[in-house]
N, C-alpha and C positions, 0 to 999 in steps of 0.2 A: 495722230497729231492733227489738231484742228487747223484748218486753212482759213485764216481771218480775212482773206481777200475774196473768199467765195462763201460768205455767210448765207447768202440766199439759197445755196445748195445743201445746207446742213439738214441732216435728218433729225428725228427726235432723239436718237442716240447721241448725236453731236451736241444737241442742246443740253442733254443730261450731263455730258462730260464738261461742258462750259459751266453749268451750274455747280457741278462738283468742284471745279477749280476755284470758283468764287465763293465756296462755302454756303451755298443755298441747298444743303442736303435735304432739309425737311420739305422742300417744294418740288423736288424732282418728279415724284409720282404725280402730283397735282398737275404740273405743266405738261409733261411728256406722255404720261399714260392715260390720265383721265381726259385731258383736253387736246392731246396730239399736237402740241406746239412744236413746229419745226423751225428752220432758219427763217423762212419767209414770215411766218406768224410772229416769231420773236422780234423781228425788225419792225413790225407794225404795232407792237404793244405800247400803250400809253399808261400814264399814272391812273387814269380813270378805269382802264381795263383791270388794273391790279386791285383797285379799291372796291369795285362793284362786282356783282355776280356775273358770271359764275365763279370767277377766281376768288374774290372776296377776301383778300389778305387783310389781316387785322393788326399786324405789328407794324407800327409806323416806321420804326428804324429799318425793318426789312424792306418796306416799300421804297424809302428814300435811297437805301443802299443799292437796291436792284435797279432803280432808275439811273443812278450814276453809272453803274456797270453797263446798262443798255446804251446810254449816251456815248460812253467810251467805245463800246462795241461798234456802234454806227460810224464812229470816226475812222474805223479801219477800211470802210468801203470806199474805193476810189471813185465810183460812179454814184450818182444820186440814187437813193434806195427806192425810188418810185418804180424801178424795174422789178422789185421784189413784190410780186402780187400773184394772187391766184387767178382763177377765171374771172374776167371782167376787167373794167378799167382800173388803172393803177391808182393807188392811194398814196399821195405824197406824204413823206415823213418830214415833219418840221424839226429842224435843228435849233438848239437853244444854247445860250451862254449861261453857265452856272456860276454864280458868285457865292463863295463860301465866306461867311463872316461870323462874328460872335453871336449874332441874332438868329442864325440859321442859314437856309439856302434861299437865294433869290434867283429866279430863273427868268431870262429874257429871250424872247423870240429872236432867232437869227436865221431868217429864210435864205439869205444870200450866200451862206457858207455851209459847206458839208464837212464840218469839223466840230470838235468838242473843245471848248475853252473853259478851264476852271481857274478862277482867280482866287487865291487864298489870302485873306487878311488876318486869319487866325488859324494857323496850322493845327494847333492843339485841339480846337473845337472839331475840325474836320476828322482828325484821327480818332476822336472819341466816337464818332459815328460808325467807324469800321473796326475798332479795336476788339469788339466783342466777338468778332469772327476769327480771331487768332487762336489756333489750337496748340496745346503744349507739345503734342507728338513725342511721347516718351521714347519711342523706338529710335527716332532720329537722335535724341539726346544720348541714348545708349551707344549708338553707332559712333557718334562724335567722340565720346569718352574712350571707346576702344581704339579709335583712330589716334588720339593723342597719347594714350597709354602705350600703344605699340611703338610710336615714334620716339617716346621717351626712352624706352628700352633700347631701341636702335641707336639713339643718340649717345647713350651711355657706352655702348659697345664701340662706337666710332671714336669717342674720346679716348677710350682705352687703347685703341689702335694708333691714333695720331700721337698720343703721348710717347709711345715707343719710337715714333718716327721723328721726334723733335731733333733738329740739327744740333750738333755739339757746339756749345756756346764758346768754346775756346777756338774752334775753327771758323764758326759763323757767328760773329758778334752781332749785337742788336742793329737793326736797320736804322738809317737816319729818319727822324720823325720831327717835324716842325714844332709840334706841341710838346712832346715828351722831352725833347732836348732843352726846352726852356721852362719846364715845370718840374720843380723838385719832388722827390718821392715823399709821400706822406704814408708812414707805415700802417696806420689804422684806417686808411681811406677805403680799402676794399670791403672791410667789415661794415663801414658806415654805409656803403652802397647797398649791402645786403639788408641792413636795417631799413633803409629807405624803401627797398623792394618789399620788405615784410609789411611796412606801414601801408603802402599802396595796395597790396594784395588784401590786407585786412579791410581797408575801406571798400574795395571792390566786392569783397565777400558780403559785407553788410548791405551794400546797394543791391546785389543780386538776391540776397535773402529776402529783402522786403519788396522787391519789384514784382508787379503783378504778372509780368511775362518773363519770369526768371528762366524758364526752360528754353525759350528761344535765345536769350542772351547767353546762357551757359553753352549751348551747342555752337554759337558763334565764337565764343572764347576758345573752346576746344578745337574748333576747325581752324581758326586763324593761328593759334599757338602751334598746333601740330604741323601746319603747312610751313610756317616760318622755320621751325626746328628741322623739318625734313630738308629744306633748302640748306640749312646750316650744316647738316651732315654731309651734303655734297661738297660744299665749299671747303670744309675742313679736310676732306680726303684728297681733294684735287691738288692743293699746294700746301706744303709744310713751311711755315715761317719760323725764323729764329726767335728766341725769347726776346721780349722787348726791354728787359732789364738784366744786367749782368749778374746781379746778386739775387735774382728771383729764386725762391725755394720751390723745388720740384721733387716729387716722389721718385725713387729709383725706378729705372726701367725694368720690365720683366725680361725673362730670358727667352722670350719668343714662344713659350708654351701657350697653347690655345686656352687651356683651363685657367691659367693664371690671368689671362685677359678677361675671361668670363668672371673670375673672382673680383678683379678690379672694376669691371663694369657694374657688377652688383653693388659694390661699395659706393660707386659714383651715383648710381640710381637711388639707392636707399638714403644717401646723404644729400639728394637733390642738387649735387654739384656745387655745394656751398663751402666756402672756406671755413666758415664758423663750425661746420661739421667735420673739419679736418681733411677736406679734399684739397690736394695740392697737385693737380695735373697741369701739364704744359702742352703746347702744341695746338690747342683748340682756340685759335685766335680769330680766324676769319669765318664768321663774324661773332661779335660779343653776345652771348646768351643772356647775360645780366641786363644788357641794354634792351633786348627784346622784351624781357619780363616787365621792366619798369615802364617802357614806352607803351606797350599794349595795355597794361593796367591803367595808366593815365588816360589813354584814349577811351577805354571802355567806361571809366568813371565819368569823364566829361560828356560822353555821348548819352549815357543813361541816367543822368541826374538833371533836374530842372535848371534852366538858366537863371532862375530867380535866387539861387544860392551861389553867387559868384565866388564867395570865400572858399568854398570847397574846391572849385575849379582852380583857383589861384594856388591853393595848397597842393593840389595834385600836380600842377605844372611845375611848381617849385621843387617838389620831391623828385620829379622826373629829371629836371635840369641838374639838380645837385647829385642825383645818382650817376648821371653821365660824367659829371666833373670828378666825382670820387673814383670812378673807374680809371679815368686818365691819370689822376693824381697818384693812384696806387701803382701805375706803370704795369698793370696786369694785361693790358691790351694796347695795341697800336691805335693811333687816332683813326686810321682808316677802318679798323674793326668796329669802332663805336659809330662812326659816321654811316657806314654801310648798314649796320644793324638798325639804327634809327630810321634811315631812309626806307629800307625794305619793310619794316614793321608798320610805320606810319602810312606808307603808300598802299600796302596791302589792306590795311584797315579801311582806308578811305575808298579804295576801289570797291571793296566788298560791299560797304554800306551804300555807296553811290548806286551800284547795280541793284541792290535790294530795295532802296528807297524809291528808285525810279521804275520799279516793277518791270524790269526788262524781260522777265519770263512771261509777261502778258502781251508782249509786242509781237507783231507778225513775223519778225525775223528771229524769234527766240531759239530756233533750231541751232543757229551758230553759237549762241550762248551756252546751250546745253552741251555742245560738243567740246568747247574750249574750257568750260568751267563746270565739270560734272558734279563735283562736291557742292558747289554753290547751288546748282540747279536742284540737287536732291534736298538740301537743307531748307531752301527758300521757296520751294514749289507752291506751298500753300499760304505763304505770308503775303497778304494782298494790300498792305499799307505800311507806312512808317510805324515802327513799334513805339507807341506813346509811353511817356514816363508816368506810369500810374503805380501806386504802391498799396500793399495790403499785407496783413499778417498771413503767414504761410498756411495756417489752419483754414482760412477762408477759401483759399485755392483748392485745398483738399476736399472740403465740403462741397464746393461747387462742382468739382469733377465727379464726386460720388453721386450727386443728385442728377447728373445728366442721364 
């Protein structure tokens, strides 16, 4: 683990690790092996050093991106970096303020501060400078898919268990609910909710299909969806609520045989838990899985599509809101089920992306983040910027990957 507070003590191996984390793979040998750049030397590098012999970097984007990373690295040092010197007098390192705008980078000398300030007036332009360093990392995508797949199987089995634990509606009538008590039942509402979910998933599928960084988005979808459904498995098992509607149609309970539960879980899993597929389970109330799907789909659509097409965002939010209304109008869930599902899904999405976009894994105290959020740390360890909304045909991505 790199100690960002003791950069001056870094060895060439530490510098190589730092360059690996920031996706400068092609320059590791040049810097650490051929020229023996350690922590002290790294702190003294200037843009002229990168451009001129003996380093002689020729790719302008790499030079600019490396300078930004160096400026950020210097901001971690609590004391002025003039103490980082070899034999002889110290060479002061001049700090600068970097302004990022649509015309490029403007750099101003800032000798009185030992910090890095980046002011962004055009976030999209800045992200274009670093987006080419994002790697698809197929092994992480595969792991995230296995993670979600396993939790879906677990969730189906838990639903089969809680279905048999549903309290008798004659003995335990529906609980008082402020919204359901004043909202008449609409028989076709739950099917309408599933249609809204299908539309949102279809839109999200097109967005991911055309997105340049589709593999990063997919693993984020799988990771968030799997985590929320894992939490749902716990909440369903903890407390069994009575049915929210007296006339709700539920499948007969099994006779307690383990294999009958396995058979029902298989039917739930193969039917994706949808009522249009004939699934009529009860007891899986806290919290609403349908709300999770429509909410996360909406948030991913609005996050990974440009702001210049507001009509798509409006449609996505309208479908999300109507989906929640139809769940309540069908009386298939209590109001608290829908509220908790929306809150957990939206907060987890926002927390995840806030951590990723602020690059907390590049901060000096990243060890705590790695302990508390191991999945996040694994999936986002090499994402060094906000994922920009860029699009291309899938065959272009395949050709680019083959040509590497």
